[in-house]
MIKEVEX-444471 format. One line per field, with one value per residue (C-alpha): residue number from 1; z, x, y. Coordinates in Angstrom, 1 decimal. Layout:
nr	c(NUM / ...) $
up	c(Z / ...) $
east	c(X / ...) $
north	c(Y / ...) $
//
This chain:
nr	c(1 / 2 / 3 / 4 / 5 / 6 / 7 / 8 / 9 / 10 / 11 / 12 / 13 / 14 / 15 / 16 / 17 / 18 / 19 / 20 / 21 / 22 / 23 / 24 / 25 / 26 / 27 / 28 / 29 / 30 / 31 / 32 / 33 / 34 / 35 / 36 / 37 / 38 / 39 / 40 / 41 / 42 / 43 / 44 / 45 / 46 / 47 / 48 / 49 / 50 / 51 / 52 / 53 / 54 / 55 / 56 / 57 / 58 / 59 / 60 / 61 / 62 / 63 / 64 / 65 / 66 / 67 / 68 / 69 / 70 / 71 / 72 / 73 / 74 / 75 / 76 / 77 / 78 / 79 / 80 / 81 / 82 / 83 / 84 / 85 / 86 / 87 / 88 / 89 / 90 / 91 / 92 / 93 / 94 / 95 / 96 / 97 / 98 / 99 / 100 / 101 / 102 / 103 / 104 / 105 / 106 / 107 / 108 / 109 / 110 / 111 / 112 / 113 / 114 / 115 / 116 / 117 / 118 / 119 / 120 / 121 / 122 / 123 / 124 / 125 / 126 / 127 / 128 / 129 / 130 / 131 / 132 / 133 / 134 / 135 / 136 / 137 / 138 / 139 / 140 / 141 / 142 / 143 / 144 / 145 / 146 / 147 / 148 / 149 / 150 / 151 / 152 / 153 / 154 / 155 / 156 / 157 / 158 / 159 / 160 / 161 / 162 / 163 / 164 / 165 / 166 / 167 / 168 / 169 / 170 / 171 / 172 / 173 / 174 / 175 / 176 / 177 / 178 / 179 / 180 / 181 / 182 / 183 / 184 / 185 / 186 / 187 / 188 / 189 / 190 / 191 / 192 / 193 / 194 / 195 / 196 / 197 / 198 / 199 / 200 / 201 / 202 / 203 / 204 / 205 / 206 / 207 / 208 / 209 / 210 / 211 / 212 / 213 / 214 / 215 / 216 / 217 / 218 / 219 / 220 / 221 / 222 / 223 / 224 / 225 / 226 / 227 / 228 / 229 / 230 / 231 / 232 / 233 / 234 / 235 / 236 / 237 / 238 / 239 / 240 / 241 / 242 / 243 / 244 / 245 / 246 / 247 / 248 / 249 / 250 / 251 / 252 / 253 / 254 / 255 / 256 / 257 / 258 / 259 / 260 / 261 / 262 / 263 / 264 / 265 / 266 / 267 / 268 / 269 / 270 / 271 / 272 / 273 / 274 / 275 / 276 / 277 / 278 / 279 / 280 / 281 / 282 / 283 / 284 / 285 / 286 / 287 / 288 / 289 / 290 / 291 / 292 / 293 / 294 / 295 / 296 / 297 / 298 / 299 / 300 / 301 / 302 / 303 / 304 / 305 / 306 / 307 / 308 / 309 / 310 / 311 / 312 / 313 / 314 / 315 / 316 / 317 / 318 / 319 / 320 / 321 / 322 / 323 / 324 / 325 / 326 / 327 / 328 / 329 / 330 / 331 / 332 / 333 / 334 / 335 / 336 / 337 / 338 / 339 / 340 / 341 / 342 / 343 / 344 / 345 / 346 / 347 / 348 / 349 / 350 / 351 / 352 / 353 / 354 / 355 / 356 / 357 / 358 / 359 / 360 / 361 / 362 / 363 / 364 / 365 / 366 / 367 / 368 / 369 / 370 / 371 / 372 / 373 / 374 / 375 / 376 / 377 / 378 / 379 / 380 / 381 / 382 / 383 / 384 / 385 / 386 / 387 / 388 / 389 / 390 / 391 / 392 / 393 / 394 / 395 / 396 / 397 / 398 / 399 / 400 / 401 / 402 / 403 / 404 / 405 / 406 / 407 / 408 / 409 / 410 / 411 / 412 / 413 / 414 / 415 / 416 / 417 / 418 / 419 / 420 / 421 / 422 / 423 / 424 / 425 / 426 / 427 / 428 / 429 / 430 / 431 / 432 / 433 / 434 / 435 / 436 / 437 / 438 / 439 / 440 / 441 / 442 / 443 / 444 / 445 / 446 / 447 / 448) $
up	c(-12.3 / -13.2 / -10.4 / -11.6 / -11.2 / -10.3 / -10.6 / -14.4 / -16.9 / -17.5 / -13.9 / -14.9 / -16.7 / -13.6 / -11.3 / -13.3 / -13.6 / -10.0 / -8.2 / -10.0 / -8.7 / -5.2 / -5.7 / -6.7 / -3.7 / -1.3 / -2.9 / -2.4 / 1.4 / 1.8 / 0.2 / 2.3 / 5.5 / 3.9 / 2.7 / 6.2 / 8.0 / 5.3 / 6.0 / 9.9 / 9.8 / 7.6 / 9.0 / 12.9 / 13.2 / 14.8 / 18.1 / 16.4 / 14.1 / 16.9 / 18.6 / 15.4 / 15.2 / 18.9 / 18.4 / 15.1 / 16.9 / 18.5 / 15.4 / 13.5 / 16.0 / 15.6 / 12.0 / 11.9 / 13.9 / 11.3 / 8.6 / 10.3 / 10.6 / 7.0 / 6.1 / 7.6 / 5.5 / 2.4 / 3.4 / 4.4 / 1.7 / -1.3 / -0.4 / -0.3 / -3.5 / -5.1 / -3.8 / -5.5 / -2.3 / -2.4 / 0.6 / 2.8 / 1.3 / 2.1 / 5.9 / 6.4 / 4.9 / 7.6 / 10.4 / 9.4 / 9.4 / 12.9 / 14.4 / 13.1 / 14.0 / 17.7 / 17.7 / 16.3 / 18.9 / 21.7 / 20.4 / 19.7 / 23.4 / 24.9 / 22.7 / 23.7 / 27.3 / 27.8 / 25.5 / 28.2 / 30.1 / 26.6 / 25.6 / 29.1 / 28.7 / 25.4 / 27.2 / 25.3 / 26.4 / 28.5 / 25.8 / 23.2 / 25.3 / 24.7 / 21.0 / 20.9 / 23.0 / 20.8 / 17.8 / 19.3 / 20.7 / 17.3 / 15.5 / 18.1 / 17.7 / 13.9 / 14.2 / 12.7 / 9.5 / 9.4 / 10.0 / 7.4 / 4.9 / 4.9 / 5.3 / 2.1 / -0.1 / 1.4 / 0.7 / -2.8 / -3.5 / -2.0 / -4.8 / -7.4 / -7.8 / -7.1 / -9.3 / -7.2 / -3.9 / -5.8 / -6.5 / -2.7 / -1.7 / -4.3 / -3.0 / 0.6 / -0.7 / -2.6 / 0.1 / 2.8 / 0.5 / 0.3 / 3.9 / 5.6 / 4.9 / 4.9 / 8.4 / 9.8 / 8.4 / 7.0 / 9.8 / 12.3 / 14.0 / 14.4 / 15.0 / 15.6 / 12.0 / 10.7 / 12.8 / 11.6 / 7.9 / 8.0 / 9.8 / 7.4 / 4.3 / 5.5 / 6.5 / 3.1 / 1.3 / 3.6 / 3.1 / -0.7 / -0.7 / 0.9 / -1.1 / -4.3 / -3.3 / -2.9 / -6.1 / -8.1 / -6.2 / -6.0 / -2.8 / -1.4 / 1.4 / 3.8 / 6.7 / 9.5 / 12.0 / 14.7 / 13.1 / 13.9 / 16.8 / 14.7 / 12.1 / 14.8 / 16.3 / 13.1 / 12.4 / 15.8 / 15.7 / 12.4 / 13.0 / 16.4 / 15.2 / 12.0 / 13.9 / 16.1 / 12.9 / 12.5 / 16.3 / 15.8 / 12.8 / 14.6 / 17.8 / 15.7 / 13.9 / 17.1 / 18.4 / 15.3 / 16.0 / 19.4 / 17.3 / 15.0 / 18.1 / 19.6 / 16.6 / 17.3 / 15.7 / 12.2 / 11.8 / 13.2 / 10.7 / 7.8 / 8.7 / 9.3 / 5.8 / 4.2 / 5.9 / 4.5 / 0.9 / 2.1 / 2.4 / -1.2 / -2.5 / -0.8 / -2.2 / -4.8 / -2.4 / -0.1 / -3.2 / -4.4 / -0.8 / -0.8 / -4.6 / -4.1 / -0.8 / -2.8 / -5.9 / -3.9 / -1.6 / -4.3 / -5.7 / -2.3 / -1.7 / -4.6 / -4.0 / -7.3 / -5.9 / -9.4 / -9.9 / -6.3 / -7.2 / -10.4 / -8.6 / -6.2 / -9.2 / -11.2 / -8.2 / -7.3 / -10.6 / -10.9 / -7.5 / -8.6 / -11.7 / -10.0 / -7.1 / -9.1 / -11.2 / -8.0 / -6.7 / -9.8 / -9.4 / -5.7 / -6.7 / -9.1 / -7.1 / -3.4 / -2.4 / -4.1 / -2.2 / 1.2 / 0.6 / 0.2 / 3.8 / 5.5 / 4.4 / 7.0 / 5.0 / 7.6 / 7.7 / 4.0 / 3.6 / 5.9 / 4.6 / 0.9 / 2.0 / 3.8 / 0.7 / -1.7 / 0.4 / 1.3 / -2.2 / -3.6 / -0.7 / -1.3 / -3.7 / -0.8 / 1.3 / -1.5 / -1.4 / 2.2 / 1.3 / -1.6 / 0.1 / 3.4 / 1.4 / -0.2 / 3.2 / 4.8 / 2.0 / 3.4 / 6.8 / 8.6 / 10.5 / 13.4 / 11.3 / 9.5 / 13.0 / 13.9 / 10.7 / 11.5 / 14.7 / 13.5 / 10.9 / 13.2 / 16.6 / 15.9 / 12.7 / 11.8 / 15.2 / 16.3 / 13.0 / 12.7 / 16.2 / 15.5 / 12.1 / 13.6 / 16.3 / 13.4 / 10.7 / 12.5 / 11.3 / 7.7 / 9.5 / 10.1 / 6.5 / 6.0 / 9.1 / 8.0 / 4.3 / 5.5 / 7.6 / 4.5 / 2.7 / 5.7 / 6.3 / 2.8 / 2.7 / 5.9 / 4.2 / 1.1 / 3.2 / 5.1 / 1.8 / 0.2 / 3.2 / 5.6 / 6.4 / 5.5 / 2.6 / 5.0 / 6.9 / 6.5 / 8.1 / 7.1 / 8.6 / 11.0 / 8.4 / 6.2 / 9.1 / 10.0) $
east	c(-5.0 / -8.6 / -11.1 / -13.7 / -17.4 / -18.8 / -22.4 / -22.2 / -20.1 / -18.9 / -18.5 / -16.1 / -13.8 / -13.8 / -13.4 / -10.2 / -8.7 / -9.5 / -8.5 / -5.2 / -3.3 / -4.6 / -3.0 / 0.2 / 0.2 / -0.5 / 2.4 / 4.6 / 3.4 / 4.4 / 7.8 / 8.3 / 8.1 / 10.3 / 13.0 / 13.1 / 13.4 / 16.1 / 18.3 / 18.2 / 18.6 / 21.7 / 23.2 / 22.5 / 21.7 / 19.2 / 18.8 / 17.9 / 15.6 / 13.9 / 13.6 / 11.9 / 9.5 / 8.5 / 8.1 / 6.4 / 3.5 / 2.6 / 3.0 / 0.8 / -1.9 / -2.0 / -1.9 / -4.8 / -6.9 / -5.9 / -6.9 / -10.4 / -10.8 / -9.7 / -12.8 / -14.9 / -13.3 / -13.9 / -17.7 / -18.5 / -16.5 / -17.5 / -21.2 / -20.9 / -19.0 / -21.7 / -24.4 / -22.2 / -22.7 / -19.2 / -20.0 / -20.8 / -17.7 / -15.5 / -16.9 / -16.4 / -12.8 / -12.2 / -13.8 / -11.7 / -8.4 / -9.2 / -10.3 / -7.5 / -5.0 / -6.1 / -6.3 / -2.7 / -1.2 / -2.9 / -1.6 / 1.9 / 2.1 / 0.8 / 3.3 / 6.2 / 5.3 / 4.4 / 6.8 / 8.6 / 5.5 / 3.9 / 7.2 / 7.4 / 3.7 / 4.7 / 7.4 / 10.1 / 13.7 / 15.9 / 18.5 / 16.2 / 14.5 / 16.8 / 16.7 / 13.0 / 12.1 / 14.2 / 12.2 / 8.9 / 9.4 / 10.7 / 7.9 / 5.3 / 6.9 / 6.1 / 2.7 / 1.1 / 2.9 / 1.7 / -1.9 / -1.6 / 0.1 / -2.8 / -5.5 / -4.5 / -4.5 / -7.8 / -9.5 / -8.3 / -9.7 / -13.1 / -13.0 / -12.3 / -8.6 / -6.5 / -3.4 / -2.1 / -1.9 / 0.5 / 2.8 / 2.9 / 3.5 / 6.2 / 8.1 / 7.9 / 9.3 / 12.1 / 13.2 / 13.1 / 15.4 / 17.8 / 17.7 / 17.8 / 21.4 / 22.4 / 21.3 / 21.9 / 25.4 / 26.9 / 25.8 / 26.0 / 22.7 / 22.0 / 18.3 / 17.4 / 18.5 / 16.0 / 13.2 / 14.1 / 14.2 / 10.6 / 9.4 / 11.3 / 10.1 / 6.4 / 6.7 / 8.2 / 5.6 / 2.9 / 4.0 / 4.4 / 0.9 / -0.7 / 1.2 / 0.3 / -3.4 / -3.6 / -1.7 / -3.9 / -7.2 / -7.9 / -9.9 / -12.0 / -9.6 / -10.2 / -8.0 / -8.8 / -11.5 / -13.5 / -15.8 / -19.6 / -20.0 / -22.4 / -19.8 / -17.2 / -20.0 / -20.7 / -17.0 / -16.4 / -19.8 / -18.6 / -14.7 / -14.6 / -16.3 / -14.4 / -11.0 / -12.2 / -12.7 / -9.0 / -8.4 / -10.5 / -8.5 / -5.3 / -6.4 / -7.9 / -4.7 / -2.7 / -5.3 / -4.8 / -0.8 / -1.6 / -2.9 / 0.1 / 2.7 / 1.3 / 2.8 / 6.4 / 9.0 / 9.1 / 5.5 / 5.7 / 8.5 / 6.7 / 3.3 / 5.2 / 6.7 / 3.3 / 1.7 / 4.4 / 3.3 / -0.4 / 0.2 / 1.1 / -1.6 / -4.4 / -3.5 / -6.1 / -8.8 / -7.7 / -7.5 / -11.0 / -12.5 / -11.1 / -12.3 / -15.8 / -16.1 / -15.5 / -17.4 / -20.5 / -20.5 / -20.8 / -23.8 / -25.3 / -25.2 / -27.8 / -29.5 / -28.5 / -29.0 / -28.8 / -25.4 / -24.4 / -25.5 / -23.5 / -20.5 / -20.8 / -21.1 / -18.3 / -16.1 / -16.9 / -16.2 / -12.9 / -11.9 / -12.7 / -10.6 / -7.4 / -7.6 / -7.8 / -4.9 / -2.9 / -4.1 / -2.6 / 0.8 / 0.9 / 0.6 / 3.3 / 5.7 / 4.7 / 8.0 / 10.2 / 8.3 / 8.6 / 12.4 / 12.7 / 12.2 / 13.2 / 15.6 / 14.8 / 13.1 / 10.4 / 9.4 / 9.3 / 7.2 / 4.5 / 4.7 / 4.3 / 1.5 / -0.3 / -0.3 / -1.4 / -4.3 / -5.4 / -4.9 / -8.1 / -10.1 / -8.9 / -11.7 / -14.2 / -12.1 / -12.2 / -16.0 / -16.0 / -13.7 / -15.9 / -19.3 / -18.1 / -16.7 / -20.2 / -21.8 / -19.4 / -20.0 / -23.4 / -22.0 / -23.2 / -19.9 / -21.1 / -22.6 / -19.3 / -17.7 / -20.1 / -19.4 / -15.6 / -16.2 / -18.2 / -15.6 / -12.5 / -13.8 / -16.8 / -15.6 / -11.7 / -10.0 / -12.4 / -12.4 / -8.5 / -8.2 / -11.0 / -9.4 / -5.9 / -7.1 / -8.7 / -5.9 / -2.8 / -1.0 / -2.5 / -5.8 / -5.0 / -5.2 / -8.3 / -10.0 / -9.2 / -10.1 / -13.7 / -14.1 / -13.6 / -16.3 / -18.8 / -18.2 / -18.5 / -22.0 / -22.9 / -21.6 / -23.6 / -26.7 / -26.3 / -25.6 / -28.6 / -31.2 / -29.6 / -30.9 / -27.8 / -29.5 / -31.6 / -28.7 / -28.7 / -25.7 / -26.7 / -30.1 / -29.3 / -28.1 / -31.2 / -33.6 / -31.6) $
north	c(27.3 / 26.2 / 25.6 / 22.9 / 23.5 / 19.9 / 20.7 / 20.4 / 18.7 / 15.1 / 13.5 / 10.6 / 13.0 / 15.3 / 12.5 / 11.4 / 14.8 / 16.1 / 12.8 / 12.2 / 15.3 / 14.3 / 10.7 / 12.3 / 14.6 / 11.8 / 9.8 / 12.8 / 13.1 / 9.3 / 9.8 / 12.8 / 10.7 / 8.0 / 10.2 / 11.9 / 8.5 / 7.4 / 10.5 / 10.2 / 6.3 / 6.7 / 9.7 / 9.5 / 5.8 / 3.5 / 5.3 / 8.6 / 6.8 / 5.4 / 8.9 / 10.2 / 7.1 / 7.7 / 11.3 / 10.8 / 8.9 / 12.0 / 14.1 / 11.6 / 11.8 / 15.6 / 15.4 / 12.8 / 15.3 / 18.0 / 15.8 / 15.2 / 19.0 / 19.4 / 16.9 / 19.4 / 22.0 / 20.1 / 19.5 / 23.2 / 25.0 / 22.8 / 23.2 / 26.8 / 26.7 / 24.7 / 27.4 / 30.1 / 32.3 / 34.2 / 36.3 / 33.3 / 31.4 / 34.1 / 34.3 / 30.6 / 30.6 / 33.4 / 31.3 / 28.4 / 30.4 / 32.0 / 28.6 / 26.6 / 29.4 / 29.2 / 25.3 / 25.2 / 27.7 / 25.8 / 22.4 / 23.9 / 25.4 / 22.0 / 19.8 / 21.9 / 22.1 / 18.7 / 16.9 / 15.0 / 13.7 / 12.8 / 10.8 / 9.1 / 8.2 / 6.3 / 4.4 / 6.1 / 4.5 / 6.7 / 6.6 / 8.2 / 10.8 / 13.8 / 13.4 / 12.6 / 15.6 / 17.9 / 16.6 / 16.8 / 20.4 / 21.7 / 20.1 / 21.5 / 25.0 / 24.8 / 23.2 / 26.4 / 25.7 / 22.0 / 23.1 / 26.0 / 23.9 / 21.3 / 23.7 / 25.7 / 22.4 / 21.4 / 25.0 / 24.7 / 21.1 / 22.3 / 25.0 / 22.4 / 22.8 / 19.8 / 20.6 / 23.8 / 21.9 / 19.5 / 22.4 / 23.3 / 19.6 / 19.2 / 22.5 / 21.1 / 17.6 / 18.9 / 21.4 / 18.7 / 16.5 / 19.4 / 20.6 / 17.2 / 16.2 / 19.8 / 20.6 / 17.1 / 16.6 / 19.7 / 22.1 / 19.2 / 19.8 / 16.2 / 15.3 / 18.9 / 19.6 / 16.9 / 18.5 / 22.1 / 20.7 / 19.5 / 22.7 / 25.1 / 23.0 / 23.2 / 26.9 / 28.0 / 26.0 / 27.5 / 31.0 / 30.5 / 29.1 / 32.1 / 34.7 / 32.5 / 32.4 / 36.1 / 36.9 / 34.6 / 35.3 / 31.7 / 31.7 / 34.8 / 35.9 / 38.8 / 40.3 / 38.0 / 38.9 / 37.7 / 35.1 / 34.7 / 32.2 / 30.1 / 29.4 / 28.5 / 26.2 / 24.5 / 24.0 / 22.5 / 20.4 / 18.7 / 18.9 / 17.1 / 13.9 / 13.9 / 14.3 / 11.5 / 9.4 / 9.5 / 8.7 / 5.5 / 4.6 / 5.0 / 3.1 / 0.2 / -0.2 / -0.3 / -3.1 / -5.1 / -5.0 / -6.6 / -9.6 / -9.7 / -9.4 / -12.6 / -14.5 / -13.4 / -11.1 / -12.4 / -12.1 / -8.5 / -7.7 / -9.0 / -7.3 / -4.1 / -4.2 / -5.1 / -2.2 / 0.1 / -1.1 / -0.9 / 2.8 / 3.1 / 0.8 / 2.5 / 6.0 / 5.9 / 5.1 / 8.1 / 10.3 / 9.2 / 9.9 / 13.3 / 13.8 / 12.7 / 14.6 / 17.7 / 16.8 / 15.6 / 18.5 / 21.0 / 19.1 / 18.6 / 22.3 / 22.8 / 19.4 / 17.9 / 14.3 / 12.6 / 13.7 / 12.9 / 9.3 / 9.3 / 10.4 / 7.4 / 5.0 / 6.2 / 6.5 / 3.0 / 1.6 / 3.6 / 2.3 / -1.3 / -1.0 / 0.5 / -1.9 / -5.0 / -3.7 / -3.3 / -6.6 / -8.3 / -6.4 / -7.5 / -11.0 / -10.8 / -8.7 / -9.3 / -11.1 / -8.4 / -5.7 / -7.1 / -7.7 / -3.9 / -3.7 / -7.1 / -9.8 / -12.5 / -15.3 / -16.1 / -12.4 / -12.1 / -15.3 / -14.0 / -10.5 / -11.8 / -14.2 / -11.7 / -9.2 / -11.8 / -12.7 / -9.1 / -7.8 / -8.9 / -7.6 / -3.9 / -3.1 / -3.7 / -1.2 / 1.3 / 1.1 / 2.2 / 5.2 / 6.4 / 5.9 / 7.3 / 10.3 / 11.0 / 10.8 / 13.0 / 15.6 / 16.0 / 16.9 / 13.6 / 13.4 / 11.5 / 8.8 / 8.3 / 8.2 / 5.5 / 3.6 / 3.6 / 2.4 / -0.5 / -1.0 / -1.2 / -2.3 / -4.6 / -6.0 / -5.7 / -6.1 / -9.1 / -10.9 / -10.7 / -12.2 / -14.9 / -16.0 / -15.9 / -18.5 / -20.7 / -20.4 / -19.1 / -16.0 / -16.2 / -15.7 / -12.1 / -11.3 / -13.3 / -11.7 / -8.2 / -9.1 / -10.4 / -7.3 / -5.1 / -7.1 / -6.7 / -3.1 / -2.2 / -3.9 / -1.7 / 1.3 / 0.7 / 0.0 / 3.4 / 5.2 / 3.5 / 4.0 / 6.2 / 9.7 / 11.6 / 13.2 / 15.0 / 16.6 / 20.5 / 22.0 / 25.5 / 25.5 / 28.2 / 30.6 / 29.8 / 30.6 / 33.8) $
//
């Protein structure tokens, strides 16, 4: 598979070819969770589906932190790739492998040992506790595969290869589709079968990914050794605020849900259905954020600021075109889309109205993703964390609350939409005038 050098060549072409496989990978990840819930709900019933949903909250929190760490992986390794320093690149790959392995083991032991207290803390009903505990413990035991599976894909993207990770995700999804009904129903393992299907799918994909990278020599791998403390310190210094960004997003989403629940069950159902579609519509923005992180990172590594600026411009235009196309499709098919998840007319009406209002605000949210991805590529993780805190806690949650008081349930969408506009302006102002360009994450190594 070709690894792209983003420090030269046509930016608009690289952006298209590099981000497209990431979009497909993200789509497969979403379908992965959807299929898992489909099998559990149909084969084991509502109680089991509820148990998976509760345990899934814990797993999602862990995954969010892993995604945050992987944003750091993109930043550090893409800058090293841009510099062309193979020795330093190999050293940092080793440091990430050792650090993430230790973190995964610690999180796995904690998740397995404290599964019951964690689930009690989440208010899990007694009727679901047994199944939820089993599901969470099995996933905790296999967390190393989850971490490794995501890490391999991120390393390859930092190298400029977004196609190979798509293969690994596809393998995991296909295996999960096969193993879910096989373990749940044929071997009658119940919810434990669903958990093992996930772990085994990710485990096989991870092991295949490792062997594939070694055989093809896609990444400079060495036998794991004790990393330099300065490398570990840098990883944690950038990784912790990056992981916290995801926690801020999760907590902010929960806060907005408290506004939604005040309008009753029909609005909650319609909003929940709209959020499922939201996760699909925002896939291009997420993909562009990951793509510009890697592309800008390589150029920041050698101080090619003109190319970094062009990456930001092309990605912003690309985002606007895609999001406006999606907005048009939403207006046409909003009602149909909501009915895929709920049938109650009141819920459908609210969900469809919500989507039609919020749709034309999507381009502004995309600007946030793109510009924050550029800033993150410099290593300015704390600055991006602050931007996310502003976006969710100073803008999105308060505005959704205020607009809902003025306009009723439809005000939720208007409040969130206005927050997208304001936060995109703030993101642009920081991108334009902030000091992120002066960030030097490898200063210690230079002075050495």
